[in-house]
C-alpha positions, 0 to 999 in steps of 0.5 A: 640886844646883841646880834650874836644872839642869832646862834642861840635857838638852834639845835646843837646837832644841826650843821651851821657851817661847812668850811673847806669840807669840814662841817661845824654844828651849831653846838660846836660853833656856839662853844667856839664863839663863847670861848673866843668871846671869853678870851677877848674879854681877858685880853681887855677887848670889850664894848666900843673896841674895834676888831678888824678881820683880814679873813676870807670865807671861812669858819674863822671869819664867822667865829671871830665876827660873832665873838667880837660883836658878842663882847660889844666890840665893833667889827671891821671886815677888810678884804684880805686880798687888797694891797697893803696901802689900801689896808693901811688906809682903812686901818687908819680910819677904823683904828682897831684894837685887834686884828685877825689875820688869815695865812694868805694875808700874813705877808701883806700884813707884815708889809704894812709899815710898822707904825700902823701895825704896832698901833694894833694891840692884839694880833691873832693869826688863824691856822697856826703861827703865820705871824711872829708874836701873834696869838693862834686862833685855834688855841683860843677856841676850846676854853671856858665861855662867858655871857654875851654882852647886851648893848643898846640898839644903836650901838655900832656893830660893824664898820663896813667900807662901801664899795668905792665904785665912784671914788674912795670907800667910806666906813659906814656905821651899821648898828646891831638894830640895823643889821638885825632889822634887815635880817628880819625884813629879808627873811619875810621874803626868803623864808629861810628855814633849818632845812635850807643849805645856802651857797656862801661864795659872796665875800663875807667882808662885803655887806651882801655876804655878811648879812644876807648870806651869813647873818640871815642863814645863821639866824634862820638855823640854816647851813652855810657852805662857805666857799673861798673863791668862785669856780663855775664847775666846782660850784655845780659839783658843790650844789649837788654834793651839799644839796644847796637850796639857796644861791645868792650871787653877784652878776659876774657869777651868774654870767659865768654859770650861764656860759657853761656848756655841760650843766643841765636842768638837773644840776640845779634841781634842788635849788629853790631860790636863786638871787642876784644883787650888788649890781644889775644883772643883764636881762639876756643872762636871766633869760638864758639861765631860765631857758637852759637850767630852769633857774629864775634868778630873782634880782634885788636892790640894796646898798651898804648903807641899808644893811643892805636889802631894800627891794627884792623880786622874791614872791612877785611875778618873775620879770627879768630886769625888775628889782622887785618891791620894797621889803617890809618896813622900808619906805621908798620914794622916787624923787626928782632933782628938787626932792619932789615925788615924780609921776608914775613911770618917770625916772627919779632918785631912790630915797629910802627910810627905815630902821635898817638905815645906817647911823652915818659914815665914821667920823665924817659928818659932812659926807653923812649930811650929803646923803641923809635928810633931816627927816631920815631919808637916805638919798641913794644916788641910784635912779629907778622907775616904777611901773603900774604894778609897783615893780621897780626897775633900776636905771642908773647911778645919778652920779654916772649921768651923762649930759650931752648938749643938755640931754640926759644919757643914762649909761645903763641904757647904752650898755643895754643896747651894746650888750645885745650885740652878739660879739660883745661880752661886756661893756661899760659906758662913761661920759667924757668932756667935749668942747662942743656938747659938754660931754660925749659918750665913750664905751669900753667893750670886751669882745666875746671869744676873741672876735675882732670888733670894728669901732665904726660898726659898733657905733652904727649898731647903736645908731639903729637903736638909740638917738644919735646923742646917746650913741658912743662917739668913741669905742675902746676895745679892752681885755677886761673891765675894772670891777670891785669884789662884788662885780660892780664896774668901777667907772672912776677907774675908767675915767 
C-alpha cells in the first residue's frame, strides 16, 4: 500500500494539474514524481523520514508531496505565509529531514534561527536558487525514476497540524490507510470522474485541500486547477475558461461570491457540484447563491483527525443549514455529557469511528487520550442535532459553550440571529466572566458597507428573537474578525 499509487491508472495524455496557466498531464506528473522519488532515495530520504513543505497551491507542492510519500517518508505541509516563529515551532515538533521552500517563503525561512535550519539536512528551493546552498527542485524532476516503496496501512503518511481555533495547533498523525479510506468514502457521494475539473483554491497545506481536493481529484483521474490566492472576479473567469465542474470552498469564499454584482446564472452553468466545509456556512448565503446563480451549495462536516470528511449533504435533499449524513464506513453517535446517546432531536457531542480516524497526536499521548475512547470513538467536541429524516445540523463547539446563570448558550445560535440583521456583515460571539452570572455573552460585530451601528439597538434586536440570558450584554464593533486560513473564527484570539 502507498497513497502515491493514486496516479497509477490514468491515461498519460489526460491533464492532471493546471498551475499558473500551465497544464501537466498524468504522464508528465508520474515522470516528475518518479524522478524526484529517485532523487530523494539517493539523498538518503526514505521510510520514516519527515519532509516539510513550505509551498502554496502549485505543481511543486503536488510533485513533492507524492514523491515524498512514495519513498515512505512522512509529509508535513506547513503554511508558507505563517510568521517565522510559528514555523519554527512546528518544525521543532515534526523534526524534518528535508524541507521544500517556495520563493515567497524563502525570506521567512532564512529568518528562522540557524540552529533550527541547520537541523534540516536537505533544503530544496522551487523555481531556482532562492536559498543559498539549496538544491533546485526543477533540476531533480527530469532524471530516472524508481519504484514506489510499499508501506504498512498504519504507516504515517502526513503530519497535519490542526487548525488551532481553540488554542495551539497539534500535529495529527494520518496514515496511508486513513487518507485512502476517506478518499474512497468521499467519492461514493461525489462520484468524481476523469471528465471533472476541480477548482483548487483551498490551501493544500490544509487537510480539506490536501485530501478532498488534490487527493480525491488525482485518485479519480480528474483535473485540478490550482489557484494560489482567491479573487472573486478571477474565480468567475477561471470557472468559465477552464470548464470547472466541481467547486469546493470555505464559507469565506462563498460569502465573497454571493456579494458580487455582475455574475449571472450562466457564470456557473457548468458547475455540477458546489461544496462548502471547514466552517458553518450562513444559511442566508446558501439561499442567496441559490436564488441568484442557481447554485445549491452542499455543506459537509469534517475535521483534520478524520482525514477529514465525516458527513456530506451531496445526494440528499438540499436543506440549507444541514451538514447531511455520514459518508459510508463512518459510525456517528450524538452523545450527552455522560457519553450516553441523546434522544432524537436533542443536541449532543458528535462521536465518530471508522478507518479514516487518525492515529493520534504526534508525541502527545495525553492529548490523544483526551479525544479517543478505548473502543475507538473520536470525541470531536462539536455539538449537533439530528432530525427525524437523519439529517445532521451543526450547533456549536462544546468548548465554546457559554453558561449564563446555569443556562447553556450556544454562540452559533446568537450569531445566527445577529447575522440576520441587515446592517451586520459578520459576527462572532464568545463568553466572558461575570461576577453574578458566571459568564455573559459578548458579540464582536463587523458592519456592512461602513454602516454606523448602535450597540443598544443591536442588543434590542436580539431581545426580540432570543431569551434575555442569550442576548449580548456587550457588543464591540470591529473592522474584521480573526480567522484562520480555512475561514474559521479564532475565538481564542477574541478572548
